[in-house]
C-alpha positions in Angstrom: 95.8 107.9 96.5 98.0 109.6 99.2 101.1 109.1 101.3 102.3 109.9 104.8 105.3 110.5 106.9 105.9 110.7 110.7 108.9 111.1 113.0 109.7 110.9 116.7 113.0 112.3 118.0 115.0 113.7 120.9 115.1 117.0 118.9 112.6 119.1 117.0 111.2 117.2 114.0 109.2 120.0 112.2 111.6 120.2 109.3 111.8 116.4 109.0 108.1 116.1 108.8 107.8 119.0 106.4 110.3 117.5 103.9 109.2 113.9 104.5 105.6 114.8 103.6 106.7 117.0 100.7 108.5 114.0 99.2 105.1 112.2 98.9 103.6 115.0 96.6 103.6 112.6 93.6 100.9 110.6 95.4 98.1 113.3 95.7 96.9 116.6 94.5 94.0 117.6 96.7 94.7 118.1 100.4 97.7 118.0 102.7 98.3 118.4 106.4 100.8 118.3 109.3 100.4 117.8 113.1 103.3 118.4 115.4 103.3 117.5 119.1 105.2 119.2 121.9 104.9 118.0 125.5 104.8 121.6 126.6 102.3 123.0 124.1 100.4 119.9 122.9 99.3 119.5 119.3 99.7 122.0 116.5 97.9 121.3 113.2 97.4 122.8 109.8 95.6 121.5 106.7 95.7 123.1 103.3 94.3 122.6 99.8 97.1 121.8 97.3 94.9 121.7 94.2 96.6 124.8 92.8 99.7 125.2 94.9 102.4 122.6 95.8 102.7 121.4 99.3 106.0 123.1 100.0 104.7 126.5 98.9 101.5 126.1 101.0 103.2 125.0 104.2 106.5 126.8 104.3 104.9 129.8 106.0 103.6 127.4 108.8 107.0 126.0 109.7 107.9 128.8 112.1 104.7 128.2 114.1 105.4 124.5 114.6 107.6 122.9 117.2 107.8 119.5 118.8 109.7 116.3 119.0 107.1 114.2 117.2 104.8 114.8 114.2 102.9 113.2 111.3 101.7 114.6 108.0 100.2 113.5 104.8 99.4 114.1 101.2 95.8 113.1 100.5 94.0 112.7 97.2 90.6 112.5 99.0 89.6 113.8 102.4 91.3 116.6 104.6 93.6 115.1 107.1 95.4 114.4 109.5 92.6 114.7 112.0 92.9 115.5 115.7 90.6 113.3 117.8 89.6 113.4 121.5 88.2 110.2 122.9 88.4 107.8 125.9 91.8 106.8 124.5 93.0 110.4 124.9 93.8 113.0 122.3 95.5 111.6 119.3 96.3 112.5 115.7 95.4 110.2 112.8 96.3 109.9 109.1 95.2 107.2 106.8 95.6 105.8 103.2 93.2 103.3 101.7 89.7 102.7 100.5 86.6 101.9 102.5 84.0 100.2 100.3 81.5 99.5 103.1 81.5 103.0 104.6 77.7 103.4 104.7 77.3 100.0 106.4 79.9 100.9 109.0 78.3 104.3 109.7 74.8 102.7 110.1 76.3 100.1 112.6 78.0 103.0 114.5 74.7 104.8 114.8 72.9 101.7 115.9 75.5 101.2 118.6 74.6 104.6 120.2 77.0 106.6 118.1 75.6 110.1 117.8 77.1 111.8 114.8 79.8 112.4 112.2 80.8 115.7 110.7 79.6 115.7 107.1 81.6 117.1 104.3 79.9 119.2 101.6 79.0 116.1 99.6 77.2 114.7 102.7 79.8 111.9 103.0 81.8 111.2 106.1 85.6 111.8 106.1 87.2 108.4 105.8 89.8 109.2 108.5 87.0 110.2 110.9 85.3 106.9 110.3 88.6 105.1 111.0 88.9 107.1 114.3 85.4 106.0 115.3 86.3 102.3 114.7 89.5 102.7 116.7 87.5 104.3 119.6 85.1 101.3 119.7 87.9 99.5 121.6 89.7 100.0 124.8 93.2 100.4 123.4 94.9 101.5 120.2 96.1 98.0 119.2 92.6 96.5 119.6 91.2 99.6 117.8 93.5 99.3 114.8 92.7 95.5 114.6 89.0 96.5 114.6 89.7 98.7 111.6 91.6 96.0 109.8 88.8 93.5 110.4 85.8 95.6 109.7 86.8 97.6 106.6 86.2 96.1 103.2 89.0 97.5 101.1 92.2 98.5 102.8 93.5 100.8 105.5 97.1 101.7 106.4 97.5 104.4 109.1 99.6 106.4 111.5 98.4 107.4 115.0 100.3 109.9 117.1 99.3 109.9 120.8 99.3 112.5 123.4 102.5 110.8 124.8 104.3 111.7 121.6 104.7 108.2 120.3 103.6 107.0 116.8 101.7 103.8 116.2 101.9 102.6 112.7 99.5 100.0 111.3 99.9 98.4 107.9 96.9 97.2 106.0 95.8 93.6 106.9 97.1 92.3 103.5 99.9 94.8 103.2 98.6 96.4 100.0 100.7 99.5 100.7 104.1 99.7 102.5 105.2 101.3 105.7 109.0 101.5 106.3 110.8 102.6 109.4 114.0 104.7 109.3 116.5 105.6 111.9 119.1 108.4 112.6 121.2 109.0 115.6 118.4 111.1 117.3 115.2 109.3 116.5 113.0 107.2 114.2 110.5 107.8 111.4 107.7 106.0 109.5 107.1 106.5 105.8 105.2 105.3 102.8 108.2 106.1 100.5 111.6 104.9 101.6 113.6 107.7 99.7 111.6 110.3 101.6 113.6 109.7 104.8 116.8 108.7 103.2 117.2 112.3 101.8 116.9 113.7 105.4 119.5 111.4 106.8 117.6 108.4 108.1 118.4 104.9 107.0 116.0 101.9 106.6 115.9 99.6 109.6 112.6 97.8 109.2 109.6 97.2 106.9 106.3 96.3 108.5 104.7 93.1 107.4 101.0 92.8 106.4 98.7 93.7 109.3 101.6 94.5 111.6 101.2 97.2 114.2 104.4 98.9 115.6 105.0 101.5 118.3 107.7 104.0 117.5 109.5 106.3 120.0 112.6 108.4 119.9 114.5 105.4 121.3 113.3 102.6 119.0 110.3 100.6 117.7 108.5 97.6 119.0 105.9 95.3 117.4 102.6 95.5 119.2 100.8 93.0 116.9 102.6 90.6 114.6 102.4 90.5 110.9 100.1 88.0 109.2 101.2 85.3 106.8 99.2 86.5 103.7 100.3 89.6 101.7 98.8 91.2 98.6 101.0 94.3 97.9 99.9 96.4 95.0 101.9 95.6 91.9 101.0 99.0 90.3 103.4 100.6 92.8 106.3 99.2 90.8 104.9 99.9 87.3 103.6 103.4 88.0 102.7 104.9 91.4 105.9 104.3 93.3 108.7 106.9 93.1 111.7 105.5 91.2 114.1 105.8 94.1 111.9 103.9 96.5 112.1 100.2 97.5 109.3 97.9 98.6 109.8 94.4 99.9 113.4 94.7 98.9 112.7 95.5 95.3 113.7 99.0 94.0 111.1 100.6 91.7 113.6 101.9 89.0 115.4 98.6 88.9 112.1 96.7 88.4 111.2 99.1 85.6 114.5 98.5 83.7 114.0 94.7 84.2 110.4 95.0 83.0 111.3 96.7 79.8 114.0 94.1 79.2 111.5 91.3 79.6 109.1 93.0 77.2 111.7 93.3 74.5 112.9 89.7 75.1 109.4 88.3 74.8 108.5 90.3 71.8 111.6 89.3 69.9 110.9 85.6 70.7 107.2 85.7 69.9 106.8 88.0 66.9 110.1 89.8 66.2 111.0 93.4 66.8 109.9 96.2 64.4 112.4 98.2 62.4 112.9 101.4 64.5 114.9 104.5 64.7 114.4 105.1 68.5 112.8 103.5 71.6 111.4 106.2 73.9 109.4 106.4 77.1 106.2 108.4 77.7 107.7 110.7 80.4 108.2 110.3 83.2 107.3 106.9 84.5 107.4 105.2 81.1 111.1 106.2 80.6 112.8 103.5 82.7 110.7 100.8 81.1 111.8 102.1 77.8 115.5 102.2 78.8 115.2 98.5 79.7 113.5 97.8 76.3 116.2 99.7 74.5 119.0 97.9 76.3 117.6 94.4 75.6 116.7 95.2 72.0 119.9 97.1 71.2 117.8 99.8 69.6 118.8 103.4 70.3 117.1 105.1 73.2 115.8 108.7 72.5 113.6 111.4 74.0 111.5 112.8 71.1 109.5 114.9 73.5 110.2 116.3 76.9 107.8 117.2 79.7 107.9 120.9 80.7 107.6 120.6 84.5 109.0 123.9 85.9 105.5 125.5 85.9 103.3 122.4 85.7 104.5 119.9 88.3 102.6 116.7 89.1 101.5 118.3 92.4 100.3 121.5 90.7 97.5 120.3 88.4 94.0 121.9 88.1 91.0 120.0 89.3 89.0 120.6 86.1 89.6 117.6 83.7 89.4 119.7 80.5 92.1 122.0 81.8 94.1 119.0 83.0 94.0 117.6 79.5 95.0 120.9 78.1 97.9 121.2 80.5 99.0 117.6 79.7 99.2 118.7 76.0 101.0 121.9 76.7 103.7 120.1 78.8 104.8 118.0 75.7 107.7 119.9 74.1 109.0 118.1 71.0 112.5 117.6 69.6 111.8 117.7 65.9 115.1 116.2 64.9 114.1 113.0 66.8 110.6 112.8 65.4 110.4 113.9 61.8 110.5 110.9 59.4 111.4 108.6 62.3 110.0 105.2 63.2 109.4 105.5 67.0 108.4 103.0 69.6 107.1 104.4 72.9 106.7 102.6 76.2 104.2 103.9 78.7 103.7 102.7 82.3 100.1 101.7 81.5 97.2 102.5 79.2 94.2 103.2 81.4 91.6 105.5 79.7 93.5 106.4 76.6 92.3 110.1 76.4 95.7 111.7 76.7 97.4 108.9 74.7 95.4 109.7 71.7 96.4 113.3 71.9 100.1 112.3 72.3 100.0 110.2 69.1 98.3 113.0 67.2 101.0 115.4 68.5 103.7 113.0 67.3 102.3 112.6 63.8 101.7 116.3 63.6 105.4 116.7 64.4 106.3 114.5 61.4 106.7 111.0 62.9 106.8 108.3 60.2 105.3 105.6 62.6 104.4 105.4 66.2 104.4 102.0 67.9 103.1 101.7 71.4 104.0 99.3 74.3 102.3 99.2 77.7 104.5 98.2 80.6 101.7 96.3 82.2 98.8 94.1 81.0 95.4 95.6 79.9 93.6 97.0 82.9 90.2 95.2 83.1 89.0 96.1 86.6 88.9 99.3 88.6 90.9 98.9 91.8 88.6 98.3 94.8 91.4 98.3 97.4 93.1 101.6 97.0 91.9 105.1 95.9 93.8 105.2 92.7 91.0 106.9 90.8 87.7 108.7 91.4 86.2 106.7 88.6 83.7 104.1 89.6 82.7 102.8 86.1 84.8 100.1 84.4 83.6 101.6 81.1 86.1 104.4 81.7 88.8 101.8 81.0 89.8 101.7 77.3 90.0 97.9 77.3 86.5 97.5 78.6 85.1 100.2 76.2 86.7 98.3 73.3 85.3 95.0 74.5 81.9 96.5 74.7 82.3 97.9 71.2 83.3 94.5 69.8 80.9 92.1 71.5 78.6 94.1 73.8 77.8 92.6 77.2 78.8 89.2 76.1 82.4 90.3 75.7 82.8 90.9 79.4 82.4 87.2 80.0 85.7 86.6 78.2 88.1 89.1 79.8 90.8 86.5 80.3 90.9 85.8 76.5 90.9 89.5 75.7 93.9 90.1 78.1 95.8 87.4 76.2 97.3 88.7 73.0 97.7 85.2 71.6 94.0 84.5 71.4 91.6 85.7 68.6 89.8 88.0 71.0 93.1 89.4 72.3 94.3 90.1 68.8 91.0 91.8 67.9 91.2 94.1 70.9 94.7 95.1 70.1 93.8 95.8 66.5 90.8 97.9 67.5 92.8 100.0 70.0 95.4 100.5 67.4 92.9 101.8 64.9 91.1 104.0 67.5 94.4 105.5 68.8 96.4 105.7 65.6 99.2 103.3 66.7 101.0 101.4 64.0 101.4 98.4 66.4 100.5 97.8 70.1 101.6 95.3 72.6 101.0 94.9 76.4 103.4 93.4 78.9 102.1 90.0 80.0 101.1 89.4 83.6 103.7 86.7 83.9 106.4 89.1 82.5 105.4 91.9 84.9 105.5 89.5 87.9 108.9 88.2 86.8 110.2 91.8 86.8 108.9 92.4 90.3 110.7 89.3 91.4 108.9 88.4 94.6 106.5 85.5 95.3 103.6 85.9 92.9 101.2 84.9 95.7 102.2 88.0 97.6 101.4 90.5 94.8 97.9 91.9 94.1 97.0 91.7 90.4 93.2 92.3 90.7 93.0 95.2 88.2 94.4 92.9 85.5 92.8 89.6 86.2 90.0 90.3 88.7 91.4 87.7 91.2 91.2 88.5 94.9 
């Protein structure tokens, strides 16, 4: 997916931007960039690949060459950015997060309207951030240009613009699928995807943009340029998986939500079918762990860590691009605690079960380590649809999803007409899907969190939360 950070101050912001961007490294593994602006020397930019080296290692040698009182930077899981653009609006820097599903149509319209060219990447595709810049430049000012982006793009687009005046213009996606928060210290202001990113560098939260809102940020304050809309569809997967535990969106902390989510899972399971006899409740590290703590707390079954991830040499931001090697690394990272596995009945909670490839290897690893039984719980419902609003995955086929593969296995094409039944564990189709996944994966039992339970754990108005990947509803 990706994340960004920007700051404007009465002092040099190079280190603020460096550390603010670095704190978004959990959101991407491909490209990263920084642009710093000085009124004396203009824009200074650097973009690096971070596929095999973490952001901090790649950019620390650039810090001495950067200076200025405003800057933006990003972690990108797709195209190289931020970009530096020269147009009738002046010279400006741009970074984006989102997904453009109608890119080819927009490019054709641009060419038809006397647009001449885009720089093509090696794949022949156009950099999404460059396309966004072109849409902004179709209008006579930045606010109208960002509104143009919000109106024309099918998908979503959240962005930061830094102008040649040194101010930052932040625009949240029209339906607020991703957050932008503003922080303040005694010398300036910042804008960030993750709230903890600026809190660690001594800013405090002063504002969170509403859906579609556009805000101008200077060293002296922030001002709304275009008001927020009434409708919001913030991504619920931020709380169950993608968001960092210390961040807060719409007033709801990620870690707190995960504890509550696990508690609700245990409560509902106890009421509906009863809890299994267990020695330990555990989380699939790292994001499954807080859900498991909540489950353990509610069920009063001991929490344990039967295996630990070895991260000193294989951080999230340091993963090879080759999928076979990624799978091998995932396996090598799992270091067991034999005393907590051998002859034990274990229940694991994971943040989600998407494709199931690494899950199967995890279960085999646990049984090979002597586990008596492995029960699995997913902290969210079965994923039935690929997200079309955010770049969570490069996968375009829903057959990559374990739930859809099993449905195809059970009923062929007919099964995909009954997705709502399959997602409901109380129906015959739902029970059949769970049984089949258990057999395929080697689980002793399997349960998914219900959609209602997950929404209860988030705790905001359900109409403001996007649940498309679970129920296919816009």
